[in-house]
Each structure stands twice: as structure tokens, then as C-alpha cells.
C-alpha positions as CSV (number, residue, x, y, z in Angstrom):
1,M,143.9,215.1,213.7
2,K,142.5,211.8,214.7
3,A,139.6,210.7,216.9
4,W,139.1,207.6,218.9
5,I,136.4,206.2,221.2
6,D,136.8,204.1,224.4
7,R,134.0,201.8,223.2
8,D,134.0,200.0,226.6
9,G,132.4,203.1,228.1
10,C,130.0,204.0,225.2
11,I,126.4,204.1,226.2
12,S,125.0,204.2,222.7
13,C,123.3,207.6,223.0
14,G,124.1,208.6,219.4
15,L,125.0,212.2,220.3
16,C,128.3,211.9,218.5
17,E,126.8,210.6,215.3
18,S,124.1,213.3,215.3
19,T,126.7,216.1,216.1
20,C,129.4,215.0,213.6
21,P,128.2,212.3,211.2
22,E,131.3,212.9,209.0
23,V,133.4,211.2,211.7
24,F,131.2,209.1,214.0
25,R,128.5,206.5,213.3
26,M,126.8,203.8,215.2
27,A,128.3,200.4,214.4
28,D,126.4,197.1,213.9
29,D,127.0,196.3,217.6
30,G,125.1,199.4,218.7
31,L,128.2,201.3,219.9
32,A,129.6,204.4,218.4
33,E,132.7,204.2,216.2
34,V,135.1,206.5,214.3
35,Y,135.0,205.6,210.7
36,V,137.6,207.9,209.2
37,D,141.4,207.8,209.5
38,E,141.7,211.5,209.7
39,I,139.1,214.1,210.8
40,P,138.3,216.2,207.7
41,E,139.5,219.8,208.3
42,D,136.0,221.2,207.8
43,S,134.6,218.8,210.5
44,E,137.2,219.5,213.2
45,E,135.0,221.9,215.1
46,M,132.0,219.5,215.1
47,A,134.2,216.6,216.2
48,Y,135.4,218.6,219.2
49,E,131.8,219.5,219.9
50,A,130.9,215.8,219.9
51,A,133.8,215.0,222.2
52,E,132.8,217.8,224.6
53,G,129.1,216.8,224.5
54,C,129.7,213.1,225.1
55,P,127.9,212.3,228.4
56,V,130.4,209.6,229.4
57,S,133.5,211.4,228.0
58,V,134.8,208.4,225.9
59,I,135.6,210.4,222.7
60,H,139.2,211.5,222.4
61,I,140.7,213.8,219.8
62,E,144.4,213.9,219.2
63,N,146.6,216.3,217.2
64,E,149.3,214.4,215.4
């Protein structure tokens, strides 16, 4: 399972990082980023929660 962010639409709210810091973080440019290749199995539920909670819906999670 992988996550990706449409960074052009990110508003830097930090919700994803606070919800699932095992997958998301704020990059040096102030925008959110995914910093893992694969979502750890024990973080999948929180990654989905971060995607659903994103106020601008720019987080996407894909099953491979």
C-alpha cells in the first residue's frame, strides 16, 4: 500500500503529520510529504484517517 500527496494543493495544515507521523511529515518547503515507500501495515488505518481528514483532499492511498 502506498500513499502520495498532490503537493500543488497542499495548504500546509499539518493534519496528516499529526495523524500519521509514520508516513507523513512536513518538508523543508513547508508542504506535506510522504517519506516512506510503503505504508507500514500497523499504520494503514491511521494513513487512511489522515487521507479522509485532509481538508483539501490531496492525500491518496493506493493498494498495489
